[in-house]
Each structure stands twice: as structure tokens, then as C-alpha cells.
C-alpha positions as CSV (number, residue, x, y, z in Angstrom):
1,M,104.1,125.0,81.4
2,T,100.6,125.8,80.0
3,D,97.9,124.0,78.1
4,D,98.9,125.7,74.8
5,A,100.2,122.4,73.4
6,S,96.8,120.8,73.2
7,L,96.3,117.1,72.7
8,I,94.0,115.7,70.0
9,R,90.4,116.4,70.7
10,R,87.4,114.4,69.4
11,D,86.4,117.3,67.1
12,T,89.9,118.1,65.9
13,P,91.8,115.0,64.8
14,E,95.6,115.6,64.7
15,P,97.5,114.7,61.5
16,A,99.6,111.6,61.8
17,R,103.4,111.8,61.4
18,D,103.0,111.1,57.7
19,G,100.5,113.9,57.3
20,R,97.4,111.8,57.1
21,P,94.6,112.5,59.6
22,Q,94.3,110.2,62.6
23,A,91.1,108.3,63.1
24,E,88.6,110.4,65.1
25,P,88.1,109.0,68.6
26,P,84.5,108.0,69.5
27,D,81.7,110.2,70.7
28,P,80.6,108.6,73.9
29,T,77.3,110.6,74.1
30,S,76.1,109.0,70.9
31,G,75.8,105.5,72.4
32,G,76.0,105.8,76.1
33,P,78.2,103.6,78.4
34,D,77.9,100.5,76.2
35,A,79.2,102.1,73.0
36,A,82.1,100.2,71.5
37,P,85.3,102.1,71.4
38,A,86.9,102.8,68.0
39,T,90.6,102.3,67.3
40,S,92.4,104.2,70.0
41,V,95.4,106.5,69.7
42,P,98.3,105.4,72.0
43,L,99.2,108.2,74.5
44,T,102.9,107.8,75.3
45,A,104.1,111.3,76.5
46,P,102.6,114.3,78.3
47,R,101.8,117.2,76.0
48,E,104.5,119.5,77.5
49,G,107.0,116.6,78.2
50,T,107.7,114.8,81.5
51,P,108.3,117.2,84.3
52,R,111.1,116.7,86.9
53,P,109.7,116.0,90.4
54,V,109.5,119.0,92.8
55,E,111.8,118.3,95.7
56,T,112.5,121.6,97.5
57,A,110.5,124.3,99.3
58,A,111.4,126.9,96.7
59,E,110.2,124.6,93.9
60,L,107.0,123.9,95.8
61,A,106.4,127.6,96.3
62,D,106.6,128.1,92.5
63,V,104.1,125.2,92.0
64,V,101.7,126.7,94.6
65,A,101.8,130.0,92.6
66,R,101.2,128.3,89.3
67,M,98.3,126.2,90.6
68,A,96.7,129.1,92.3
69,S,96.8,131.1,89.0
70,G,95.3,128.2,87.0
71,S,91.7,127.7,86.3
72,G,89.0,125.0,86.5
73,P,89.2,121.6,88.2
74,V,92.6,120.2,89.2
75,A,93.4,116.6,88.4
76,V,95.1,114.8,91.3
77,D,96.7,111.4,91.8
78,A,99.1,109.8,94.2
79,E,101.4,106.8,93.9
80,R,102.1,104.5,96.9
81,A,104.3,101.4,97.3
82,S,101.6,98.9,98.2
83,G,103.1,95.4,98.4
84,Y,106.5,96.8,99.1
85,R,106.2,99.1,102.1
86,Y,104.5,98.8,105.5
87,T,102.8,102.1,105.3
88,Q,100.4,103.4,102.7
89,R,102.1,106.8,102.4
90,A,102.3,108.8,99.1
91,Y,105.7,108.6,97.3
92,L,104.6,110.8,94.4
93,V,101.8,113.3,93.9
94,Q,100.7,114.3,90.4
95,L,98.6,117.3,89.6
96,R,97.4,119.0,86.4
97,R,95.3,122.2,85.9
98,A,94.5,124.4,83.0
99,G,96.9,127.3,82.8
100,A,99.4,125.5,85.1
101,G,100.3,122.3,83.3
102,T,101.4,119.0,84.9
103,V,103.3,118.9,88.2
104,L,105.0,115.9,89.9
105,I,105.9,116.3,93.6
106,D,108.1,114.1,95.6
107,P,106.7,114.5,99.2
108,L,109.6,112.7,100.9
109,P,112.0,115.7,101.2
110,L,109.1,118.2,102.0
111,D,107.5,118.8,105.4
112,D,104.0,118.7,104.0
113,L,101.9,120.1,101.1
114,R,99.6,122.4,103.2
115,T,100.5,125.5,101.2
116,L,99.4,123.7,98.0
117,D,96.2,122.5,99.7
118,D,95.4,126.1,100.6
119,A,96.0,127.2,97.0
120,L,93.5,124.6,95.8
121,A,90.9,125.1,98.6
122,D,88.3,126.5,96.2
123,S,88.9,124.1,93.4
124,E,87.2,120.9,92.5
125,W,89.6,117.9,92.6
126,V,89.3,115.2,90.0
127,L,90.6,111.8,91.1
128,H,90.1,108.3,89.9
129,A,89.2,105.8,92.6
130,A,89.5,108.6,95.2
131,S,89.0,106.3,98.2
132,Q,92.4,104.8,97.4
133,D,94.3,108.1,97.6
134,L,92.5,110.3,100.0
135,A,94.1,108.9,103.1
136,C,97.7,109.2,101.9
137,L,97.0,112.7,100.6
138,A,95.5,113.8,104.0
139,E,98.6,112.5,105.6
140,I,100.7,115.1,103.8
141,G,98.2,117.9,104.4
142,M,96.0,117.7,101.3
143,K,92.2,117.3,101.6
144,P,89.7,118.3,98.9
145,R,86.7,120.4,99.7
146,R,84.9,119.3,96.5
147,L,85.8,116.3,94.3
148,F,84.7,114.3,91.3
149,D,85.6,110.6,91.3
150,T,85.8,109.4,87.7
151,E,85.7,105.7,88.7
152,L,82.7,106.1,90.9
153,A,81.0,108.3,88.2
154,A,81.5,105.6,85.7
155,R,80.0,103.0,88.0
156,L,76.9,105.2,88.6
157,A,76.7,105.7,84.8
158,G,76.6,102.0,84.2
159,F,80.0,101.4,82.5
160,E,81.1,97.8,82.7
161,R,84.9,98.7,82.6
162,V,85.7,101.5,85.0
163,G,89.5,101.4,85.1
164,L,91.3,104.6,84.1
165,A,92.8,103.1,80.9
166,A,89.5,101.5,79.8
167,L,87.5,104.7,80.3
168,T,90.1,106.9,78.6
169,E,90.1,104.6,75.6
170,Q,86.3,104.4,75.4
171,L,85.4,108.0,76.1
172,L,88.4,109.9,74.7
173,G,89.9,107.6,72.2
174,Y,93.4,107.3,73.8
175,S,95.1,104.2,75.2
176,L,97.2,104.4,78.3
177,E,99.8,101.9,79.4
178,K,99.3,100.7,83.0
179,H,102.4,98.5,83.3
180,H,103.9,100.6,86.2
181,S,100.7,100.6,88.3
182,A,102.2,98.0,90.8
183,A,105.7,99.4,90.8
184,D,107.7,100.2,94.0
185,W,107.2,104.0,94.0
186,S,109.5,104.3,97.0
187,T,112.4,103.7,94.6
188,R,114.8,106.7,94.3
189,P,115.6,108.1,91.8
190,L,112.4,107.3,90.0
191,P,113.0,106.1,86.4
192,E,112.1,108.4,83.6
193,S,109.5,106.0,82.2
194,W,107.8,105.8,85.6
195,L,107.6,109.6,85.8
196,T,106.0,109.7,82.3
197,Y,103.5,107.0,83.3
198,A,102.6,109.1,86.4
199,A,102.2,112.3,84.5
200,L,99.9,110.6,82.0
201,D,97.6,109.5,84.8
202,V,96.5,113.1,85.2
203,E,96.9,114.2,81.6
204,L,93.3,113.5,80.5
205,L,91.6,113.3,83.9
206,T,89.7,116.5,83.6
207,D,88.6,115.7,80.1
208,L,87.3,112.4,81.4
209,R,85.5,114.2,84.1
210,D,83.7,116.4,81.6
211,H,82.5,113.4,79.6
212,L,81.3,111.5,82.6
213,A,79.6,114.5,84.1
214,A,77.7,114.9,80.8
215,E,76.7,111.2,80.8
216,L,75.5,111.4,84.4
217,D,73.5,114.5,83.6
218,R,72.0,112.7,80.5
219,Q,70.9,109.8,82.7
220,G,69.5,112.0,85.5
221,K,72.1,110.8,88.0
222,S,74.1,114.0,88.7
223,A,72.5,114.5,92.1
224,W,73.3,110.9,93.0
225,A,77.0,111.4,92.2
226,A,77.0,114.7,94.1
227,E,75.9,112.9,97.3
228,E,78.5,110.2,96.8
229,F,81.3,112.7,96.2
230,A,80.3,114.7,99.3
231,A,80.5,111.5,101.4
232,L,84.0,110.9,100.1
233,V,85.0,114.4,101.0
234,A,83.6,114.0,104.5
235,S,85.6,110.9,105.1
236,A,88.9,112.1,103.5
237,D,90.9,112.5,106.7
238,R,89.0,110.0,108.8
239,P,91.4,107.5,110.4
240,P,91.0,104.0,109.1
241,R,88.9,101.7,111.2
242,V,91.0,99.4,113.4
243,R,90.0,95.8,112.9
244,P,89.8,93.7,115.9
245,D,92.1,90.7,115.8
246,P,93.7,91.6,112.5
247,W,95.7,88.3,112.5
248,R,92.4,86.5,111.8
249,R,92.7,87.8,108.2
250,T,95.8,85.7,107.6
251,S,95.2,83.9,104.3
252,G,94.6,80.2,104.8
253,I,93.8,80.5,108.5
254,H,90.6,78.4,108.0
255,R,92.9,75.3,107.8
256,V,94.3,75.9,111.3
257,R,92.2,73.9,113.8
258,G,92.0,74.6,117.5
259,A,92.6,77.5,119.8
260,R,96.2,76.5,120.5
261,A,97.2,76.3,116.9
262,Q,95.4,79.7,116.3
263,S,97.5,81.2,119.1
264,R,100.6,80.2,117.0
265,V,99.2,82.1,114.0
266,R,98.6,85.1,116.3
267,A,102.1,85.0,117.7
268,L,103.8,84.7,114.3
269,W,101.5,87.4,112.8
270,Y,102.4,90.0,115.5
271,A,106.1,89.0,115.3
272,R,106.1,89.5,111.6
273,D,104.2,92.8,111.9
274,S,106.8,94.1,114.3
275,V,109.6,93.3,111.9
276,A,107.7,94.8,109.0
277,A,107.0,98.0,110.8
278,R,110.6,98.4,111.8
279,R,111.8,97.7,108.3
280,D,109.0,99.7,106.6
281,S,108.4,96.6,104.5
282,A,105.1,95.0,103.5
283,P,104.4,92.1,105.9
284,G,104.1,89.6,103.1
285,R,107.7,90.4,102.0
286,V,109.0,89.6,105.5
287,L,107.1,86.3,105.8
288,P,104.3,85.0,103.6
289,D,100.9,84.0,105.1
290,S,101.4,80.5,103.8
291,A,104.5,80.1,106.0
292,I,102.7,81.3,109.1
293,V,99.8,78.9,108.5
294,A,102.2,76.0,107.9
295,A,104.3,76.7,111.0
296,A,101.1,77.0,113.1
297,E,100.0,73.6,111.9
298,Q,103.4,71.9,112.4
299,D,104.5,73.7,115.5
300,P,108.3,73.3,114.9
301,K,110.4,73.4,118.1
302,D,113.9,73.9,116.6
303,E,115.5,75.8,113.9
304,R,116.2,72.9,111.6
305,T,112.5,71.8,111.6
306,L,111.4,75.4,111.2
307,L,113.6,76.1,108.2
308,A,112.4,73.0,106.4
309,I,108.9,74.4,106.2
310,P,108.1,76.1,102.9
311,G,108.4,79.9,103.2
312,F,111.2,79.8,105.8
313,G,114.0,79.0,103.5
314,G,114.9,82.4,102.2
315,R,118.0,84.1,103.5
316,S,116.3,87.1,105.2
317,V,113.7,84.8,106.8
318,R,116.4,82.4,108.0
319,R,118.2,85.3,109.7
320,L,115.0,85.8,111.8
321,A,114.7,82.2,112.8
322,R,115.1,83.0,116.5
323,V,112.2,85.6,116.2
324,W,109.8,83.0,114.8
325,L,110.9,80.3,117.3
326,D,110.4,82.7,120.2
327,A,107.0,83.6,119.0
328,L,106.1,79.9,118.8
329,D,107.5,79.3,122.3
330,E,105.4,82.2,123.6
331,A,102.2,80.6,122.1
332,R,103.2,77.2,123.5
333,S,103.5,78.6,127.0
334,L,100.2,80.4,127.1
335,P,97.6,79.1,129.7
336,D,94.3,77.9,128.3
337,D,92.5,81.1,129.4
338,A,94.8,83.2,127.3
339,L,94.1,81.3,124.0
340,P,92.1,83.0,121.2
341,V,88.4,82.9,121.5
342,N,85.8,83.9,118.9
343,Q,84.7,87.4,119.5
344,P,80.9,88.2,119.3
345,V,80.0,89.4,115.9
346,D,78.8,93.0,115.6
347,G,75.8,92.5,113.3
348,P,74.2,89.6,111.5
349,P,76.0,86.3,111.0
350,P,77.4,85.2,107.6
351,P,74.6,84.8,105.2
352,H,75.3,81.1,104.6
353,R,74.4,80.5,108.3
354,W,71.1,82.3,108.2
355,A,69.0,79.3,107.1
356,E,69.9,77.3,110.2
357,R,69.9,80.3,112.6
358,D,66.8,82.1,111.4
359,P,65.0,80.8,108.3
360,V,62.5,83.7,108.4
361,A,65.3,86.2,108.3
362,A,67.0,84.2,105.5
363,A,63.8,84.5,103.4
364,R,63.7,88.2,104.1
365,L,67.2,88.6,102.9
366,T,66.4,86.8,99.7
367,R,63.5,89.0,99.0
368,C,65.5,92.2,99.8
369,R,68.3,91.1,97.6
370,A,65.9,90.6,94.8
371,V,64.6,94.1,95.2
372,V,68.1,95.6,95.1
373,I,69.1,93.6,92.0
374,A,65.9,94.5,90.1
375,T,66.3,98.2,91.0
376,A,69.9,98.2,90.0
377,E,69.1,96.7,86.7
378,E,66.3,99.2,86.2
379,H,68.7,102.1,86.7
380,T,71.8,100.5,85.0
381,L,74.2,100.5,87.9
382,P,76.0,97.8,90.0
383,P,73.9,96.6,93.0
384,E,76.8,97.3,95.4
385,N,76.8,101.0,94.3
386,L,73.0,101.2,94.7
387,I,73.3,100.1,98.3
388,S,76.0,98.5,100.5
389,P,75.3,94.8,100.8
390,D,76.0,95.1,104.5
391,Y,73.2,97.5,105.0
392,I,70.8,95.1,103.4
393,R,72.0,92.2,105.6
394,R,71.5,94.3,108.7
395,L,68.1,95.5,107.6
396,A,66.9,91.9,106.8
397,W,68.4,90.5,110.0
398,S,66.8,93.1,112.3
399,P,64.1,95.1,110.5
400,P,62.3,98.0,112.3
401,E,59.4,96.9,114.4
402,D,56.9,99.0,112.5
403,I,57.8,98.5,108.8
404,T,57.0,101.5,106.7
405,A,58.9,103.3,103.9
406,Q,59.9,105.9,106.4
407,T,61.2,103.5,109.1
408,V,63.1,101.6,106.5
409,A,64.6,104.8,105.1
410,D,65.6,105.9,108.6
411,T,67.2,102.6,109.3
412,L,69.2,102.6,106.1
413,R,70.3,106.2,106.7
414,G,71.4,105.2,110.2
415,F,73.7,102.6,108.6
416,G,75.1,105.3,106.3
417,A,73.0,105.1,103.2
418,R,72.6,108.2,101.0
419,N,69.3,110.0,100.4
420,W,69.2,109.0,96.8
421,Q,69.6,105.3,97.7
422,T,66.7,105.4,100.3
423,E,64.5,107.2,97.8
424,L,64.9,104.4,95.3
425,L,64.7,101.5,97.7
426,A,62.8,102.3,100.9
427,T,59.3,101.8,99.6
428,R,60.2,98.6,97.7
429,L,62.1,97.1,100.7
430,A,59.2,98.0,103.0
431,E,57.0,95.9,100.8
432,A,59.5,93.0,100.6
433,L,60.3,92.8,104.3
434,P,57.1,91.3,105.7
435,D,56.5,87.6,105.3
436,P,54.0,87.3,102.4
437,T,52.7,84.0,103.8
438,A,52.0,85.4,107.3
């Protein structure tokens, strides 16, 4: 497959099936990120057709050779089975490169994709929302050395809608269907319509990259994007941070009062997690959070009472009744000194508690947030992309003893802020931190 069968370009509208010219897609550089899209052209099939997924070592070797002989950036995407499976592994990998065409790879029957990674070592990878895919790609041996994230680029450029379909429509004049985005990609065999959807996700990604790169350059933000992309590359194979007490994130846990009742949430959460890991099933499909919270509140002691609680009536849940009751028995038998206790918070308290804990710090936070919002508006980008809100909270809660632009910049960089962020904010934050009434 090659790129010989080109798609419609903005400067070369393709005739419609009846011979009339199609409407020309919009030129995004004429109106910036707020330009309204013209009528879009539905994109329903890849230009060379939908490829069959690569499943053997021999087929992978052919793909490696093709990709190595291609030119320019390589569009990369991965499909997971979030909401269906326990892990976040990749169940399909899509690539497209000029001179090599589009490739779909089923990583399940293959040991890893390290040979492909080696072939692309010198290439820029183009991904959309790269942080969602980098971990699962690293798991199968693929890590970019350079990348361009089209979603992040769009945020920095000030686009309000940064989804792949929205950007493709606005910048390239094509509409993409996204109705398979939440599908169970662990399904085998994958339906043809799903494979077409997956191939289309990389069909226009490098075209989108070129438009966004031009827009960032026009706005003078290319260096900002380069720092952000470099940070993504550096974190590509970093293991995810392990949260302490993950059971505390159970939805609705705020309704559970008392350490004894919270121990029941904890016991049920870990019992569910064990079953989910063994089955490779998303925990919520084993037992919903709402059922855990309800059981923790009611503390059922027999199967009949347990199964009467909403969420425990399904056949697969009922079969595990003894597992849930054993977990509740375990929580019930705990001594008081083994009950959950609130762990000390690493960092400042929740902002809604600042006023009572430290009114001076609360006022500092208000002033710092105002600086961030004003600066973000000035440069047309979301405040959360200008600087992490957590960095601002930490700075306002515990500012440097000697407040200068340099000490503020050093503090922010210590948290993980980029150079471009500190250059925009350090001086203004240094002016906002001191109490103006002191």
C-alpha cells in the first residue's frame, strides 16, 4: 500500500460521484482556531481500503520493512478495552506513514513490537491525546523518541473543541464517525466496521499535525509545544503512580460514615479487585461501586439480605455471594486499631478548607488563580494547560521564604513546571504572592 490514492485536499476538491465538484474544506489559517467549519465531507473508508490486522511474525517483519522505507512522521494510535478489561493493554495498534500506507496490528499473538519500534526510532510519532496511549504502547515495546500530540497542540493553540473528530472537521473539512470509541476491543475477531474505524483514526493524523504545527508557529507557541511533547516522551514508559488506599476512590464513599463502615468498603473493594484481576474484567463489571457502598451501609450478614441489596441481584454477582459475605465478615472481625484512618495529606488541604485553616493562604490562592486566568486569556489557552492547578495550590500554600521571580520559578520547576510556563508566570506570581495589605 502507498499514498498514491490521495484523499481530497483543501486545494484540490475531488469531484462528487455525480461529477460535480465537492465543496472545498475550510482553510484554518485564514481565521485561526475560532474559524467556523464549512460543510464537511464524510470520511467513511481509508484511501487504500481497510487492511487486515497483522497477526504473525512474518507479517510483522513485512510491516517493519515497509515502515522503515516510508518517509516523514508516522501516525500512531492504539485501542484498549477500557470499561471491559482489568488491564489497560493495547488490543489493536494502528500506524500510517507516507510510502507505507496504513497498517493494523493485533499485538495479542505477537511477543512484542520492538522490531517495529527500532524501525521508527528516528521518526516523529503523531498521536492524539498521547498520554492515553503511551503506557500501553510501552508495554508492547514501543516508545517514541519524538512526538507531536495533536490534542495537546490544539489546546495550546486555543481551540475550544480538541477531539479528533472535531479538529479533523474544522481543519481538514472531513467528518469522522466516533461511534466505536468505547467498544470492547478485546473482541475477536474484530468486526470489519471496527477495523475501518480504527484505520480512519490515523488516516488524516499527519495532515492534522501539519495544520496545527502551522497554527502554533503563527501564534509563536511552537517552542511551548516542543517542551510539552518532550515531557511526554520522557514519561512514556514511566510506571503509573500507585495511589495509596485506592479503595477510597469508590464512587459514593462520602455517604459511608464511620471507620467500621469504611472497613467494609475496603474489604469489598479488594475482594472485587481480586476477582476482576483473575477474570481480566473491569471491576465495575464484576460489582458496581453503588453496590459496595450500599452493602457497607447496611452490613448484611446472610446471603438473602445481601442479594436483596441493589447491585447484587445479577447472576454472576450472586454466584460470588460467599466472596462478598466473607469480605464483610473479615471487616466485622477487625480490631479497632486495624480500622481505616485518614492518612496525612501530601501537600495542601482541599481549597474549600483553606479559609478556615489559613485565611492568609486562601487569599494568596485567590490572587494567584487570578494571575493564571488573566495570563491564560491573554495567550488564548486553557488555564490548566498554562500551569497545573496543583502547582499553584502548592505555591500559594507554602511560598518561598524570599519571594522573587527567580525563587517562584525555581519552586514551580521543582513541582514539574516547564520553562515556558515559568517565563510567563513567575514574575506575575511573585507580585501576587505577598499580602498587599501587609
